[in-house]
C-alpha positions as CSV (number, residue, x, y, z in Angstrom):
1,X,22.5,-4.5,-4.4
2,X,21.1,-1.4,-1.3
3,X,17.9,-2.6,0.1
4,X,16.9,-0.7,3.3
5,X,14.4,-0.5,6.0
6,X,13.1,1.6,8.5
7,X,14.9,0.8,12.3
8,X,11.1,0.3,13.7
9,X,10.0,-2.2,11.2
10,X,13.2,-4.0,10.8
11,X,12.9,-4.7,14.4
12,X,8.8,-5.4,14.4
13,X,9.4,-7.9,11.2
14,X,12.8,-9.2,12.6
15,X,11.9,-13.0,12.5
16,X,10.2,-12.7,9.6
17,X,13.1,-11.4,7.8
18,X,14.7,-14.6,9.6
19,X,12.2,-17.1,8.7
20,X,13.0,-19.6,5.4
21,X,10.8,-18.4,2.8
22,X,11.8,-15.0,3.5
23,X,15.4,-16.1,2.8
24,X,14.2,-18.2,-0.6
25,X,12.2,-15.1,-1.3
26,X,15.6,-12.6,-1.0
27,X,17.6,-15.3,-2.8
28,X,14.9,-15.3,-6.0
29,X,14.8,-11.7,-5.9
30,X,18.5,-10.7,-5.9
31,X,19.1,-13.0,-8.6
32,X,15.9,-11.1,-10.9
33,X,17.8,-7.7,-10.3
34,X,20.9,-9.5,-11.4
35,X,19.6,-10.6,-14.4
36,X,16.1,-8.8,-15.4
37,X,14.8,-5.4,-15.6
38,X,12.8,-5.2,-12.4
39,X,10.4,-2.5,-10.4
40,X,10.7,-0.5,-8.3
41,X,14.7,-0.3,-7.8
42,X,15.9,-2.2,-5.2
43,X,16.1,1.3,-2.7
44,X,12.6,1.3,-2.9
45,X,11.5,-2.0,-2.5
46,X,10.4,-1.1,1.3
47,X,9.6,2.9,0.2
48,X,6.3,2.2,2.1
49,X,7.8,1.3,5.4
50,X,10.8,4.1,5.2
51,X,8.4,6.6,4.2
52,X,5.5,5.9,7.3
53,X,7.5,3.9,10.7
54,X,5.6,1.3,12.5
55,X,4.2,3.9,15.5
56,X,2.9,6.1,13.0
57,X,0.7,4.3,10.9
58,X,-3.1,5.2,11.0
59,X,-4.6,4.2,7.7
60,X,-3.7,1.1,5.7
61,X,-4.5,0.9,1.9
62,X,-3.4,-2.5,0.2
63,X,-2.8,-2.4,-3.1
64,X,-1.3,-6.1,-5.2
65,X,0.8,-5.7,-8.1
66,X,3.6,-2.8,-8.3
67,X,3.0,-0.7,-11.8
68,X,5.6,-2.8,-14.2
69,X,6.6,-0.1,-16.9
70,X,9.6,2.0,-16.3
71,X,9.1,5.7,-13.7
72,X,5.8,4.6,-12.5
73,X,6.7,2.4,-9.1
74,X,8.2,3.5,-6.5
75,X,6.7,0.9,-3.4
76,X,3.8,3.0,-2.5
77,X,0.3,1.4,-3.7
78,X,-1.4,2.7,-6.4
79,X,1.8,5.7,-6.4
80,X,3.9,6.9,-9.5
81,X,6.9,8.9,-10.2
82,X,6.8,12.4,-11.2
83,X,6.3,13.3,-14.1
84,X,4.3,10.4,-14.8
85,X,0.6,11.7,-14.7
86,X,-1.7,9.2,-12.3
87,X,-2.9,6.2,-13.6
88,X,-6.4,5.3,-14.0
89,X,-7.2,4.1,-10.7
90,X,-5.7,7.0,-9.2
91,X,-7.4,9.0,-11.3
92,X,-10.6,7.3,-9.8
93,X,-9.4,8.0,-6.5
94,X,-9.0,11.6,-6.6
95,X,-12.2,11.7,-8.6
96,X,-13.5,10.6,-5.2
97,X,-11.8,12.3,-2.8
98,X,-13.2,15.7,-4.7
99,X,-16.6,14.7,-4.6
100,X,-16.6,13.5,-0.8
101,X,-14.2,16.7,0.6
102,X,-14.2,19.1,-2.6
103,X,-10.2,18.8,-2.6
104,X,-9.2,19.5,-6.0
105,X,-7.1,16.4,-8.0
106,X,-3.6,17.1,-7.9
107,X,-1.1,17.1,-11.0
108,X,1.4,14.6,-9.2
109,X,0.8,11.1,-8.9
110,X,3.3,11.0,-6.3
111,X,1.7,9.9,-3.2
112,X,4.6,10.4,-0.6
113,X,2.7,12.9,0.8
114,X,0.1,10.6,2.5
115,X,3.0,7.9,3.1
116,X,4.5,11.0,5.2
117,X,1.0,11.7,7.6
118,X,0.5,8.2,8.4
119,X,-0.5,6.0,5.7
120,X,1.0,3.0,4.4
121,X,0.8,2.3,1.1
122,X,0.9,-1.4,1.0
123,X,1.3,-3.8,-1.8
124,X,0.6,-7.6,-1.6
125,X,3.8,-8.2,-4.2
126,X,6.3,-5.9,-3.8
127,X,8.6,-6.3,-7.1
128,X,7.6,-7.0,-10.5
129,X,9.8,-7.6,-13.6
130,X,9.1,-5.0,-16.5
131,X,6.5,-5.1,-18.7
132,X,5.2,-8.5,-16.5
133,X,2.3,-7.9,-14.5
134,X,2.5,-10.5,-11.5
135,X,5.5,-11.8,-12.6
136,X,6.5,-12.1,-8.8
137,X,3.5,-13.5,-7.5
138,X,3.6,-16.7,-5.5
139,X,7.2,-16.1,-4.5
140,X,6.9,-15.3,-0.8
141,X,5.7,-11.4,-0.9
142,X,2.3,-12.1,-0.2
143,X,3.4,-14.5,2.9
144,X,5.6,-11.2,4.2
145,X,2.9,-8.3,3.2
146,X,0.0,-10.8,5.0
147,X,2.3,-10.8,8.6
148,X,3.0,-7.2,8.2
149,X,-1.2,-6.6,8.1
150,X,-1.3,-9.1,11.1
151,X,1.2,-7.2,13.3
152,X,-0.3,-4.2,12.5
153,X,-4.2,-5.6,13.5
154,X,-2.4,-7.2,16.5
155,X,-0.5,-4.7,18.1
156,X,-2.4,-1.2,17.1
157,X,-5.7,0.3,18.2
158,X,-8.0,2.2,16.0
159,X,-6.0,1.7,12.7
160,X,-8.4,2.6,9.4
161,X,-7.6,-0.1,6.6
162,X,-8.9,0.8,3.3
163,X,-10.1,-2.7,1.7
164,X,-10.4,-1.8,-2.0
165,X,-11.9,-4.5,-4.3
166,X,-12.1,-8.7,-3.6
167,X,-8.2,-9.4,-3.6
168,X,-7.7,-6.5,-0.7
169,X,-11.0,-7.8,1.2
170,X,-9.8,-11.0,1.2
171,X,-6.3,-10.8,2.4
172,X,-7.4,-8.2,4.9
173,X,-10.6,-10.6,5.9
174,X,-9.2,-11.4,9.4
175,X,-9.0,-8.1,10.9
176,X,-11.0,-7.3,13.9
177,X,-13.3,-4.7,13.0
178,X,-14.3,-3.9,16.7
179,X,-10.6,-2.4,17.2
180,X,-10.3,-0.8,13.9
181,X,-12.4,0.7,11.2
182,X,-12.6,-1.5,8.2
183,X,-14.1,0.4,5.1
184,X,-14.6,-2.2,1.8
185,X,-15.6,-0.8,-1.6
186,X,-15.4,-2.0,-5.2
187,X,-11.7,-1.5,-6.8
188,X,-11.4,2.3,-8.2
189,X,-10.4,1.1,-11.4
190,X,-12.2,2.0,-14.3
191,X,-13.8,-1.4,-14.9
192,X,-15.7,-1.2,-11.2
193,X,-15.2,2.8,-10.0
194,X,-18.3,3.4,-11.0
195,X,-20.1,0.1,-9.4
196,X,-19.5,1.6,-5.6
197,X,-16.2,3.2,-5.9
198,X,-17.8,6.5,-6.4
199,X,-19.7,7.8,-3.4
200,X,-17.9,5.5,-1.0
201,X,-17.0,8.2,1.2
202,X,-14.1,6.5,2.5
203,X,-11.8,9.5,3.0
204,X,-14.2,11.5,5.2
205,X,-15.2,8.1,7.1
206,X,-11.1,7.5,8.0
207,X,-11.1,11.3,9.2
208,X,-13.6,11.1,11.1
209,X,-12.9,7.9,12.9
210,X,-8.8,9.6,13.4
211,X,-10.5,12.6,14.9
212,X,-13.1,10.4,16.8
213,X,-10.0,8.6,18.4
214,X,-7.7,11.8,19.4
215,X,-5.7,11.5,15.8
216,X,-5.3,14.0,13.5
217,X,-6.8,13.4,10.2
218,X,-5.3,12.8,7.2
219,X,-4.7,15.5,4.8
220,X,-5.5,13.8,1.3
């Protein structure tokens, strides 16, 4: 089972990897991959980190669980592998980008282009059993991803955190909004997007903030 993480992140998270909970989590995950169909493939578990080194992070988007059907999950929240069409929440994200910035929606649901510009697309849980949503929750991943957010919030300045939905808002509740821009709205899911995701202008607000801090904007 080939699992690698980008060198900067490996250094920053070194202590986390040595904690008892993570050692237990790693044992559980290894067994799951050996006995079940699990997504994403092992080489993509830390894809969000590999595509966006610690020092390059400008924006953090928090998701919850990887997609659990074939040819979807590849380690970036809300993102799917081509040629899978964009799922409903991502369709709504693209709609808001068009409303906000006038940018036409791409056909691809692969958000690697965002990650490479400094957007950390972080799910709370990094693995899942096929067809079983939430099957790897409460095994340790949430503790790990909480630590990631703490490290970013405490050791970086002028980041943008996009917290969509109550789960993400709770997870990012401790972030110091005097040090970072914290933008909150309902989730882009079709169940809630019409209650305040559309029209939230998070993408233009994020870019305005980045530019005001001397950083390059994201090409959404």
